[in-house]
Structure formats: structure tokens, C-alpha cells
Backbone bond lengths (Angstrom), bond angles and torsions (degrees), N, CA, C in turn:
res aa  C-N    CA-C-N  psi(-1)  N-CA   C-N-CA  omega(-1)  CA-C   N-CA-C  phi
1 M - - - 1.462 - - 1.540 110.18 -
2 C 1.318 118.06 -78.73 1.472 122.40 173.69 1.526 113.60 95.18
3 I 1.337 114.71 158.20 1.462 122.38 176.33 1.523 108.01 -149.00
4 I 1.343 115.88 144.85 1.467 121.81 -176.88 1.518 109.27 -136.34
5 F 1.328 116.05 132.25 1.463 122.21 170.52 1.522 106.74 -121.05
6 L 1.327 117.05 137.53 1.456 118.30 178.11 1.519 111.83 -149.15
7 K 1.318 113.92 147.33 1.465 121.99 171.02 1.514 106.87 -113.38
8 F 1.319 115.70 122.04 1.463 122.33 -178.25 1.521 107.99 -112.31
9 D 1.322 116.38 123.83 1.471 121.83 -179.09 1.524 107.49 -142.84
10 P 1.336 117.07 85.19 1.466 119.88 -169.79 1.523 115.36 -63.12
11 R 1.315 117.85 -24.23 1.462 119.94 178.93 1.520 110.07 -135.25
12 P 1.348 117.39 71.26 1.463 119.70 -176.46 1.528 111.65 -63.02
13 A 1.329 115.54 138.08 1.461 120.63 -177.24 1.523 111.34 -74.58
14 S 1.309 116.44 -39.03 1.462 120.70 -177.69 1.520 111.02 -85.96
15 K 1.309 116.33 142.71 1.466 119.52 179.21 1.527 111.49 -69.16
16 N 1.328 117.19 -17.21 1.459 120.90 178.76 1.527 112.58 -95.10
17 A 1.328 117.12 2.14 1.465 120.81 -178.36 1.531 110.07 -85.46
18 Y 1.328 114.78 170.14 1.461 120.96 -177.31 1.519 111.11 -116.96
19 R 1.322 114.86 141.00 1.460 120.32 172.27 1.524 110.90 -72.47
20 L 1.323 115.86 -30.93 1.461 120.74 176.67 1.521 110.05 -146.49
21 I 1.329 114.36 134.43 1.466 122.31 166.23 1.514 105.38 -126.42
22 L 1.317 117.49 118.39 1.466 121.94 -177.38 1.520 109.37 -128.51
23 A 1.339 115.20 133.87 1.467 121.71 175.31 1.522 107.18 -130.55
24 A 1.331 116.71 127.17 1.463 119.77 -172.79 1.525 111.19 -142.84
25 N 1.328 114.91 147.23 1.461 122.35 171.84 1.513 110.03 -114.52
26 R 1.313 115.42 140.55 1.462 121.47 168.61 1.526 108.23 -104.10
27 D 1.316 116.51 120.51 1.468 122.18 175.65 1.523 107.99 -105.93
28 E 1.320 116.13 129.27 1.461 120.13 -174.99 1.526 109.27 -161.03
29 V 1.322 115.63 164.84 1.458 121.00 170.81 1.528 107.69 -57.36
30 Y 1.330 116.89 129.51 1.461 120.19 -174.28 1.525 112.46 -59.93
31 S 1.313 116.51 -32.04 1.465 119.98 -174.02 1.524 113.20 -88.04
32 R 1.328 118.42 -2.31 1.468 119.36 -179.60 1.527 109.64 -66.91
33 P 1.325 118.34 125.06 1.469 120.13 -175.59 1.529 112.11 -67.73
34 S 1.319 115.68 132.89 1.467 122.34 -179.07 1.516 109.56 -147.99
35 K 1.329 114.95 159.34 1.462 121.28 170.88 1.519 108.63 -104.85
36 A 1.315 116.69 138.31 1.452 120.30 173.57 1.526 109.44 -66.04
37 A 1.318 116.76 164.61 1.464 121.65 -177.07 1.525 111.32 -57.36
38 E 1.323 114.38 135.27 1.466 122.22 174.23 1.518 107.53 -158.88
39 F 1.343 115.76 165.09 1.458 119.91 176.96 1.524 109.84 -79.16
40 W 1.331 115.66 138.42 1.460 120.44 178.34 1.531 108.01 -148.67
41 G 1.319 115.98 -173.78 1.459 120.69 -177.62 1.512 110.65 101.96
42 S 1.325 115.58 177.83 1.470 120.55 -173.47 1.521 112.30 -61.40
43 S 1.330 117.70 -31.80 1.469 119.57 178.89 1.532 110.47 -128.80
44 S 1.326 115.05 30.82 1.477 121.06 -179.46 1.525 111.47 51.81
45 E 1.329 115.64 46.03 1.461 119.64 -176.34 1.524 113.00 -104.75
46 I 1.337 117.94 -5.22 1.462 121.77 -177.92 1.519 109.41 -110.56
47 L 1.321 116.06 134.39 1.459 121.75 -179.07 1.525 108.90 -118.45
48 S 1.335 116.00 119.07 1.465 120.43 177.67 1.520 109.66 -167.93
49 G 1.332 115.20 162.02 1.439 119.92 163.77 1.516 108.43 -77.26
50 L 1.322 117.55 162.64 1.459 121.00 -178.03 1.525 111.05 -134.50
51 D 1.329 114.86 137.59 1.460 121.63 173.46 1.524 108.25 -74.54
52 M 1.320 116.42 137.16 1.466 120.79 177.14 1.522 111.45 -121.18
53 E 1.334 116.45 16.72 1.461 121.17 175.22 1.521 109.51 -61.12
54 E 1.330 117.25 137.69 1.463 120.76 -178.18 1.530 110.80 -55.67
55 G 1.335 115.46 128.46 1.460 121.37 -178.90 1.509 113.92 87.99
56 K 1.329 117.21 -11.96 1.463 121.32 -178.64 1.526 111.31 -127.88
57 E 1.328 115.40 17.87 1.462 120.07 -178.97 1.533 110.55 -60.27
58 G 1.316 114.99 131.69 1.460 119.64 176.91 1.512 114.67 99.14
59 G 1.326 116.53 -8.56 1.456 118.75 173.10 1.519 109.95 -74.53
60 S 1.326 116.86 165.72 1.457 120.48 179.81 1.526 110.02 -146.24
61 W 1.315 116.09 172.47 1.455 122.69 178.94 1.521 111.75 -116.15
62 L 1.340 115.62 -19.30 1.461 120.48 -176.72 1.516 108.37 -165.40
63 G 1.325 116.66 131.09 1.461 118.46 178.96 1.509 112.01 -162.04
64 I 1.325 115.36 164.12 1.457 122.47 179.64 1.527 108.08 -142.95
65 S 1.332 116.36 149.52 1.466 120.25 177.37 1.526 109.93 -115.88
66 K 1.315 115.43 159.03 1.466 120.04 178.07 1.519 111.95 -66.04
67 R 1.337 116.57 -17.44 1.468 120.54 176.25 1.531 112.32 -80.72
68 G 1.335 116.40 -2.84 1.462 119.32 175.89 1.508 115.41 97.14
69 K 1.331 117.95 11.62 1.459 120.60 177.08 1.526 109.51 -92.14
70 L 1.327 116.21 138.20 1.463 121.92 179.72 1.512 109.06 -137.20
71 A 1.314 117.14 140.85 1.471 121.81 176.17 1.515 109.37 -141.49
72 A 1.350 115.16 145.08 1.466 121.49 179.30 1.522 108.44 -143.75
73 L 1.323 115.68 140.31 1.463 122.66 -172.02 1.522 110.93 -127.35
74 T 1.336 115.91 140.28 1.460 120.63 164.91 1.525 108.13 -130.10
75 N 1.325 115.70 152.39 1.462 120.30 173.91 1.521 109.81 -83.70
76 Y 1.329 116.20 158.03 1.455 123.02 177.72 1.525 107.92 -97.81
77 L 1.326 116.58 127.20 1.465 120.79 -177.65 1.523 110.48 -66.24
78 E 1.311 116.36 114.92 1.462 122.78 177.62 1.522 107.86 -157.30
79 A 1.321 116.21 137.90 1.462 120.23 -175.05 1.521 111.99 -74.33
80 R 1.318 116.68 -35.39 1.463 119.84 -175.82 1.521 110.16 -92.74
81 Q 1.334 116.13 115.66 1.454 122.46 -178.89 1.526 109.07 -117.02
82 N 1.322 115.86 142.19 1.460 121.10 175.02 1.524 108.33 -85.92
83 P 1.335 118.25 112.34 1.477 119.76 -177.07 1.523 113.18 -66.60
84 D 1.335 117.34 -15.89 1.465 120.79 -178.91 1.527 112.97 -97.90
85 A 1.326 117.19 3.84 1.465 120.11 -178.82 1.522 110.81 -66.85
86 Q 1.334 115.89 157.27 1.463 120.53 178.06 1.527 110.24 -70.02
87 G 1.328 116.52 153.48 1.461 121.62 179.57 1.518 111.42 -68.04
88 R 1.328 116.26 124.06 1.462 120.60 -177.21 1.524 112.76 -68.46
89 G 1.331 117.24 -25.71 1.456 120.05 -178.82 1.525 113.92 -61.42
90 F 1.336 117.13 -23.83 1.472 119.42 177.86 1.523 111.78 -68.95
91 L 1.342 117.59 -19.58 1.461 120.52 176.97 1.524 110.67 -62.42
92 V 1.319 116.61 -33.17 1.462 121.38 177.78 1.527 110.67 -77.84
93 S 1.320 116.79 -54.32 1.468 119.23 -174.92 1.530 111.58 -65.53
94 N 1.329 118.03 -34.24 1.468 119.85 178.07 1.522 111.73 -66.10
95 Y 1.335 116.61 -38.92 1.470 118.88 178.47 1.519 110.97 -64.28
96 L 1.323 116.50 -41.31 1.461 120.26 -176.88 1.521 112.35 -67.19
97 T 1.337 117.21 -23.70 1.462 120.81 179.86 1.524 112.38 -101.38
98 D 1.331 117.35 -11.05 1.463 122.42 -176.25 1.525 110.53 -83.69
99 N 1.331 116.52 157.46 1.463 120.58 176.85 1.523 112.99 -93.70
100 L 1.333 118.04 -3.31 1.463 120.68 178.61 1.521 110.79 -69.58
101 D 1.354 115.75 146.99 1.458 118.32 174.85 1.528 109.39 -75.35
102 S 1.316 116.32 172.28 1.467 121.00 -170.26 1.525 112.99 -61.11
103 L 1.330 118.31 -43.35 1.458 120.39 -177.83 1.526 111.16 -73.02
104 A 1.324 116.87 -41.97 1.467 120.22 178.68 1.522 110.80 -62.84
105 Y 1.324 116.26 -38.85 1.465 119.55 178.97 1.528 110.63 -63.67
106 L 1.330 117.23 -44.10 1.462 119.85 -179.36 1.531 111.59 -66.88
107 R 1.321 117.34 -32.11 1.477 119.08 175.31 1.524 110.27 -65.69
108 K 1.314 116.06 -38.90 1.464 119.91 175.78 1.526 110.41 -63.50
109 V 1.330 116.49 -45.21 1.461 121.15 179.27 1.525 110.92 -61.27
110 S 1.330 116.96 -40.30 1.466 120.06 -177.96 1.524 111.59 -62.76
111 S 1.322 117.22 -28.98 1.467 120.41 179.34 1.530 111.75 -75.32
112 E 1.333 116.18 -14.50 1.466 121.40 -179.59 1.533 111.32 -116.63
113 A 1.343 116.45 15.29 1.460 121.72 -170.34 1.522 113.03 -60.76
114 H 1.334 116.57 -29.73 1.469 120.96 -177.21 1.533 112.38 -68.15
115 L 1.310 117.59 -13.84 1.467 121.02 -178.57 1.529 112.80 -79.30
116 Y 1.346 116.36 -9.15 1.462 121.38 -172.54 1.528 111.29 -121.06
117 N 1.321 115.68 152.23 1.453 119.61 165.00 1.532 108.27 -67.88
118 G 1.337 115.93 172.05 1.458 119.83 -172.83 1.518 113.73 -58.69
119 F 1.351 115.93 135.65 1.468 120.46 -179.93 1.520 110.60 -151.23
120 N 1.321 114.37 162.58 1.463 124.16 168.75 1.523 107.24 -125.46
121 L 1.330 116.15 137.99 1.464 119.98 -177.33 1.524 109.95 -134.71
122 L 1.321 115.51 125.17 1.463 122.68 171.93 1.520 108.34 -103.43
123 T 1.320 116.78 132.15 1.464 121.12 174.26 1.530 108.34 -127.10
124 A 1.311 116.26 143.46 1.467 120.12 -178.20 1.512 109.94 -145.52
125 E 1.326 114.05 157.23 1.466 121.83 173.15 1.514 107.77 -135.03
126 F 1.320 115.79 132.67 1.457 121.54 177.46 1.521 107.39 -114.81
127 R 1.311 114.75 107.75 1.466 122.97 -175.07 1.527 110.09 -121.73
128 A 1.334 116.29 159.03 1.458 121.03 -179.40 1.526 111.54 -60.55
129 N 1.346 116.53 -34.48 1.468 119.30 -175.45 1.526 113.52 -98.25
130 E 1.352 117.69 -18.86 1.465 119.45 -177.35 1.528 110.52 -166.64
131 D 1.340 115.20 137.80 1.463 121.63 172.59 1.520 108.56 -105.65
132 T 1.331 116.32 140.05 1.466 121.82 -176.46 1.517 109.69 -131.01
133 L 1.344 115.98 138.13 1.464 121.98 176.04 1.524 108.33 -133.26
134 C 1.331 116.73 128.84 1.467 121.88 -177.76 1.526 110.19 -134.08
135 Y 1.344 114.90 159.38 1.461 121.28 -177.67 1.525 110.44 -140.88
136 Y 1.331 114.64 143.54 1.461 120.68 171.94 1.523 108.97 -146.96
137 G 1.330 116.45 134.79 1.456 122.44 173.79 1.515 108.72 -127.30
138 N 1.315 118.23 129.67 1.470 119.45 -173.54 1.528 113.39 -80.05
139 K 1.340 117.01 5.27 1.460 120.36 172.26 1.531 111.18 -107.92
140 G 1.329 116.13 8.05 1.457 120.80 -179.27 1.514 111.48 -120.60
141 S 1.323 116.42 -138.38 1.461 122.44 -179.68 1.522 110.61 -62.72
142 S 1.322 115.88 147.17 1.462 119.73 179.26 1.528 111.82 -75.18
143 E 1.330 116.84 -13.71 1.461 121.26 -177.83 1.527 110.35 -104.55
144 P 1.322 118.40 128.98 1.467 120.51 176.09 1.524 111.44 -59.96
145 I 1.325 116.14 157.71 1.460 122.68 -178.87 1.519 109.38 -110.64
146 H 1.340 115.46 129.73 1.463 121.33 173.28 1.520 107.23 -91.83
147 L 1.324 117.48 111.18 1.463 122.12 -176.86 1.526 108.33 -85.53
148 K 1.312 115.47 87.69 1.465 121.02 -172.32 1.524 112.86 -79.64
149 A 1.339 116.49 -28.04 1.458 119.71 -173.71 1.523 111.35 -82.65
150 A 1.320 114.74 136.41 1.460 118.73 170.03 1.523 107.88 -64.12
151 G 1.324 116.42 146.96 1.452 118.56 179.67 1.509 111.60 164.00
152 I 1.333 114.70 -173.88 1.451 122.60 179.85 1.522 108.48 -108.41
153 Y 1.326 115.86 129.50 1.462 122.06 -176.99 1.529 109.70 -124.54
154 G 1.336 114.60 150.79 1.456 120.55 176.35 1.516 110.61 -131.74
155 L 1.317 116.45 140.18 1.463 121.80 -178.47 1.520 108.85 -140.66
156 S 1.336 115.01 122.43 1.451 119.45 176.32 1.523 108.36 -118.39
157 N 1.316 117.47 -126.65 1.463 120.29 -174.65 1.514 112.77 -111.70
158 S 1.330 114.51 28.60 1.451 123.34 167.05 1.523 104.79 -131.55
159 L 1.324 118.39 -167.24 1.461 120.00 -177.80 1.530 110.83 -69.23
160 L 1.327 115.97 163.10 1.462 122.29 -177.90 1.529 110.94 -50.50
161 E 1.324 115.56 129.64 1.465 123.19 175.66 1.530 114.22 68.40
162 T 1.347 118.64 10.82 1.462 119.43 173.85 1.525 108.34 -59.88
163 P 1.338 118.51 125.32 1.471 120.36 -169.01 1.522 115.55 -80.17
164 W 1.321 116.07 58.44 1.458 118.89 169.08 1.520 108.33 -63.63
165 R 1.319 115.87 151.44 1.463 119.32 -178.13 1.530 111.83 -62.24
166 K 1.338 117.88 -39.76 1.464 120.06 -179.88 1.521 110.95 -63.16
167 L 1.321 116.13 -37.59 1.462 120.37 -179.40 1.527 110.06 -69.57
168 Q 1.327 116.67 -44.27 1.462 120.07 179.93 1.523 111.17 -63.65
169 H 1.340 115.90 -41.98 1.462 120.08 -179.91 1.527 110.73 -64.90
170 G 1.336 116.55 -48.79 1.454 120.17 -179.92 1.521 112.63 -64.51
171 K 1.323 116.51 -37.78 1.466 120.68 -179.67 1.527 110.93 -67.04
172 Q 1.328 116.14 -35.90 1.460 120.41 176.88 1.525 110.51 -64.11
173 L 1.338 116.81 -44.65 1.459 120.95 177.55 1.527 111.09 -63.77
174 F 1.333 116.23 -43.47 1.468 122.19 179.43 1.529 110.33 -61.26
175 S 1.325 116.72 -46.54 1.470 121.25 -178.58 1.518 111.09 -60.64
176 S 1.335 116.13 -39.06 1.458 120.49 179.44 1.527 111.07 -63.89
177 V 1.319 116.80 -42.21 1.466 120.63 -178.20 1.522 111.47 -69.36
178 V 1.339 117.47 -45.85 1.474 119.27 -174.91 1.524 112.37 -73.33
179 S 1.328 117.03 -11.74 1.468 119.61 176.83 1.529 111.73 -82.97
180 K 1.337 116.52 -11.22 1.464 120.89 179.29 1.529 110.73 -82.67
181 T 1.317 115.77 159.88 1.460 121.08 171.48 1.524 107.52 -97.68
182 L 1.318 115.08 102.18 1.458 121.21 -175.48 1.523 110.58 -125.25
183 P 1.334 118.12 148.97 1.467 119.14 170.99 1.521 108.41 -66.34
184 P 1.334 118.16 156.90 1.470 120.45 -175.83 1.521 113.70 -53.16
185 D 1.321 118.15 -45.48 1.466 120.17 -178.93 1.519 111.29 -62.97
186 G 1.321 116.91 -40.10 1.457 120.67 178.55 1.513 111.84 -65.73
187 L 1.338 116.59 -39.25 1.461 121.40 177.84 1.524 110.53 -62.86
188 V 1.335 116.65 -45.58 1.467 120.78 179.61 1.522 110.29 -59.69
189 Q 1.328 117.27 -45.38 1.464 120.48 -177.47 1.528 111.70 -64.52
190 E 1.314 117.27 -39.54 1.472 119.80 179.27 1.530 110.81 -68.17
191 L 1.318 117.13 -36.45 1.463 120.08 178.67 1.532 110.67 -69.63
192 L 1.319 117.14 -39.07 1.466 119.87 175.65 1.528 110.74 -62.25
193 H 1.324 116.31 -35.66 1.465 120.07 177.66 1.525 110.55 -62.70
194 I 1.330 117.37 -41.97 1.469 121.17 177.14 1.525 110.49 -62.77
195 L 1.312 116.68 -43.45 1.465 120.82 -177.73 1.522 112.22 -64.94
196 N 1.316 117.55 -17.13 1.461 121.01 179.12 1.528 112.73 -106.21
197 N 1.333 115.77 22.22 1.464 121.36 177.25 1.525 109.17 -78.50
198 E 1.331 117.20 114.10 1.463 122.70 -175.80 1.531 113.03 -96.62
199 E 1.321 117.94 8.84 1.462 121.26 -179.67 1.532 110.44 -61.26
200 L 1.327 116.33 129.49 1.464 120.60 178.39 1.523 110.02 -78.37
201 N 1.331 116.27 136.45 1.462 122.09 -179.75 1.529 108.85 -111.32
202 T 1.325 115.01 67.57 1.457 121.29 -177.97 1.528 108.99 -125.70
203 P 1.347 117.13 156.21 1.476 125.76 -4.90 1.518 111.23 -74.87
204 D 1.317 116.17 155.32 1.464 122.59 176.34 1.523 108.50 -137.61
205 P 1.336 118.01 92.96 1.465 121.14 -176.79 1.519 113.67 -56.33
206 A 1.346 117.85 -34.53 1.469 120.52 -178.17 1.525 110.58 -66.35
207 Q 1.318 116.97 -46.01 1.460 120.53 178.82 1.531 110.63 -67.46
208 E 1.334 116.21 -42.02 1.465 120.61 -176.82 1.525 111.95 -66.26
209 S 1.334 117.33 -37.27 1.467 119.21 179.92 1.520 111.53 -69.84
210 Q 1.337 116.99 -34.22 1.467 119.95 176.62 1.527 110.69 -73.02
211 G 1.342 116.37 -28.25 1.452 120.32 -175.30 1.516 114.50 -96.22
212 V 1.332 116.55 24.68 1.470 119.73 177.32 1.531 109.06 -56.38
213 G 1.328 115.98 129.75 1.463 120.87 -176.27 1.513 111.94 110.33
214 Y 1.343 116.60 -20.97 1.457 121.37 173.73 1.524 108.84 -85.98
215 S 1.328 116.88 152.05 1.455 120.64 177.01 1.528 109.64 -69.48
216 N 1.327 115.72 155.70 1.465 119.88 176.98 1.520 110.90 -60.66
217 A 1.333 116.62 -37.56 1.465 120.38 -179.86 1.529 110.95 -63.96
218 M 1.335 116.47 -40.44 1.463 119.53 -179.84 1.522 110.78 -69.48
219 L 1.321 117.55 -41.25 1.463 120.19 178.91 1.528 110.89 -63.13
220 R 1.310 116.44 -37.11 1.470 119.33 176.12 1.521 110.20 -62.75
221 A 1.324 116.57 -45.91 1.470 120.16 179.55 1.522 111.08 -61.23
222 L 1.327 116.26 -39.87 1.467 121.34 -178.00 1.524 112.81 -72.54
223 S 1.338 117.57 -8.75 1.464 120.30 -178.06 1.529 112.56 -81.17
224 A 1.322 118.24 -4.95 1.464 122.01 178.96 1.524 110.57 -95.11
225 V 1.324 116.84 152.01 1.462 121.04 173.49 1.522 109.20 -60.45
226 C 1.328 116.17 -46.44 1.467 122.25 174.52 1.520 107.92 -101.11
227 V 1.309 116.99 113.55 1.465 122.51 -173.26 1.520 110.25 -88.33
228 R 1.336 115.70 132.41 1.455 121.01 176.67 1.527 109.30 -133.79
229 S 1.319 116.33 115.83 1.464 121.86 174.00 1.523 107.09 -150.03
230 P 1.327 118.54 164.01 1.470 120.10 -177.46 1.533 112.59 -59.02
231 G 1.322 116.19 114.71 1.459 121.13 175.22 1.511 116.27 79.28
232 Y 1.337 117.18 -2.18 1.464 120.11 -177.30 1.528 109.51 -147.08
233 G 1.335 115.67 141.57 1.457 118.74 175.58 1.510 111.84 159.62
234 T 1.321 114.89 -162.19 1.459 121.52 -178.56 1.524 109.30 -71.77
235 R 1.324 115.47 120.85 1.470 119.21 -178.57 1.524 112.97 -124.91
236 T 1.339 117.36 -4.50 1.462 120.68 175.82 1.520 109.55 -145.87
237 N 1.344 116.36 130.27 1.474 122.68 169.85 1.521 107.42 -110.23
238 T 1.326 116.63 137.24 1.471 120.47 177.82 1.518 110.24 -134.05
239 V 1.314 115.94 134.45 1.467 122.15 174.36 1.522 108.02 -125.53
240 I 1.332 115.86 126.77 1.465 122.03 178.34 1.524 108.90 -121.81
241 L 1.327 116.49 129.00 1.463 122.95 174.79 1.524 108.37 -120.23
242 I 1.334 116.83 133.43 1.467 121.66 172.16 1.522 107.29 -125.42
243 D 1.317 116.95 116.74 1.461 119.15 -176.25 1.523 111.58 -87.78
244 R 1.316 115.98 -178.24 1.468 121.55 -173.91 1.519 112.51 -62.98
245 E 1.336 116.28 -28.17 1.468 121.24 -177.68 1.523 113.04 -91.11
246 G 1.340 117.24 0.42 1.459 119.84 179.17 1.515 114.17 89.29
247 N 1.321 117.55 14.27 1.460 121.19 175.06 1.524 109.36 -80.67
248 V 1.316 116.34 131.14 1.466 122.18 -176.24 1.529 110.23 -111.10
249 S 1.321 114.73 133.83 1.463 122.14 170.39 1.527 106.88 -118.26
250 F 1.322 116.71 123.89 1.467 123.06 -177.22 1.526 107.18 -124.81
251 T 1.316 117.11 113.75 1.465 121.78 -179.20 1.525 108.90 -118.09
252 E 1.328 115.75 126.59 1.464 120.88 177.94 1.520 109.21 -123.57
253 R 1.322 114.40 129.38 1.475 122.28 174.56 1.521 106.06 -115.25
254 T 1.329 116.55 119.89 1.458 118.99 -171.87 1.532 111.68 -132.52
255 M 1.330 115.04 143.84 1.455 122.18 -178.55 1.526 110.83 -68.72
256 Q 1.316 115.22 144.36 1.463 121.88 178.12 1.527 109.98 -112.39
257 N 1.329 116.54 139.47 1.469 122.93 170.07 1.532 113.46 56.74
258 C 1.334 116.28 32.53 1.480 121.20 178.40 1.520 111.93 56.83
259 D 1.329 117.32 28.35 1.464 122.42 -173.08 1.527 109.29 -121.28
260 I 1.342 116.90 117.42 1.467 120.10 -175.24 1.527 112.73 -69.47
261 T 1.325 117.98 -4.61 1.469 120.45 175.57 1.523 112.31 -98.42
262 Q 1.339 117.58 -4.03 1.470 120.96 -178.00 1.536 110.02 -117.72
263 W 1.331 116.11 119.97 1.462 121.22 -178.16 1.524 109.92 -137.83
264 S 1.319 115.59 151.63 1.470 120.46 171.19 1.521 107.86 -128.39
265 T 1.324 115.68 147.08 1.464 121.31 -178.77 1.516 109.50 -123.16
266 N 1.332 116.09 130.87 1.467 121.62 176.56 1.523 109.36 -128.59
267 S 1.318 115.74 142.26 1.462 121.11 178.52 1.519 110.04 -124.97
268 F 1.328 115.08 143.40 1.462 122.56 178.74 1.525 107.82 -127.90
269 H 1.338 115.85 142.18 1.457 120.58 179.82 1.536 107.75 -135.07
270 F 1.322 115.83 131.08 1.464 120.11 178.42 1.516 108.97 -159.03
271 R 1.323 115.74 169.44 1.467 121.51 178.91 1.507 109.68 -111.45
272 L 1.317 116.53 136.02 1.458 120.71 179.18 1.514 111.33 -63.66
273 Q 1.336 115.13 144.63 1.468 121.49 175.81 1.537 108.04 -89.75
274 E 1.319 115.23 73.06 1.473 119.82 -172.90 1.525 110.75 -82.64
């Protein structure tokens, strides 16, 4: 499923401010084979985790390139899934390797939207002269949205900014943290703490009506920012910071051995090739 909170500020006034602060969870079957985040691509310029599920190897849920391209994906909550649909994770990895800009890529994706089960896709470019953030969900408008305004955005398993209780609760916590003046390490730790908030946000009629066909127990589990249920839930936390000078901090905390008590954390630091 997944959840994403981000603050986008393409031209921060303060030298200590960030062009992007992103905190995201990947929710998935614990046993689904995946690779933790690492650099890959023709010149090791792309950083992301990778799906290794048979037939979907090489897809991703969140990634960034040294050229300043970023993509993040969430699934759309729906009980009926087409088992023959194309793997949604390729929407992320294809963007990171493609030469199309963020809006052009989403227009291309929108023309092929029927090939996929429900998804939401954020694409961004961080360039020396301009930062761009765009969104497309194949259960919403047929036209991608160019998110021109600086601000704080939340995306869960409905369309962008759909006010599910879990999204509102997590966004409130996120907004409180990013409004503080914190050193980078402190900011990362506070965001990871939010991503591991297991508080249930029920009842939520909006989430429940979209999730018709799911069990009540599963919908309750899915109402938390950090999802915990038998064999399924939050298995990766990611925090990405991009400062005014184009310095990137990428921190991934990922579950080990399908065990919610075993985690490893890796951090990557690099400068965008703007």
C-alpha cells in the first residue's frame, strides 16, 4: 500500500532550508523478495530499492537519480485486482531511466493507465534553474497535475490529498516536525519516528467505503501510518532530504528476515549533477 509525506519548496529563502523533505513507508507482504536501496543503472546513478518478485524484477516504489529525477509510487486501495496487469513498480524505474521530463512522462503513463491496477505516481526533477513536482493517479483525472505551489503534500492509497484519517494524522505530525529547526540527523530520526507510528485511525468511513471487500481486521490495520498485520505491513521507511545546494541525504530503514524486530538502516549522501 504505502504512504508518503513531503514538503516541496523549490526556492527556499533560508540557506538551511530544504528543497525537498520526503518521508515514506513501503507496505508489502513481508516475504516478497526485494533488494534494499543501492545505486544501479548504466553508470550507478540511480538509487532505489528494487522488487525481485518473479516477473516484476527491477520495479521500484521510490527512487532518485544523481541527475535530479525522483519518483514515488503508492497503490490505490481496491479489492478487485487484475492479476494480468503490468507491474506498477516499472512506472518508477522507467521514469528514472527515461529522458522525458516529469510532466511529459506522466502524460505518457496516462495514455497507458488501463494496463495497470490502481496507482498514484509522483515524479519530480531538481534542476539548478527549476524544480518540478507532478502527480498522476489512474483512478482520478485523466490529466496529470503540475504541483507548482510550494507546500506540504500527503499521499496514501487514494488520490493525492484525499483526507483519510491516517493521512491527516500523519501529515499533522510531519508538518510539526518539518517546521522545527533541526540538524539533519535529528530531522531524519524524528521523521522515522512518525513513519513508525502504529496508532489506529478508526473508524474512517472514507477509507472503509473505498476498501469494500477487505476484512474489517485488515482495514483496521491499514488505518495506521505504520501498518502491522500477520505477514503484511510496513517493511521499509525512507527519508530523503535535498538542501538548497543540491546535497541529498537518503536514509532507508528496512526489515530483515520477515521479522518486525529485525531492521537495518543505511544512509547515502551525494550531490545532484545539476
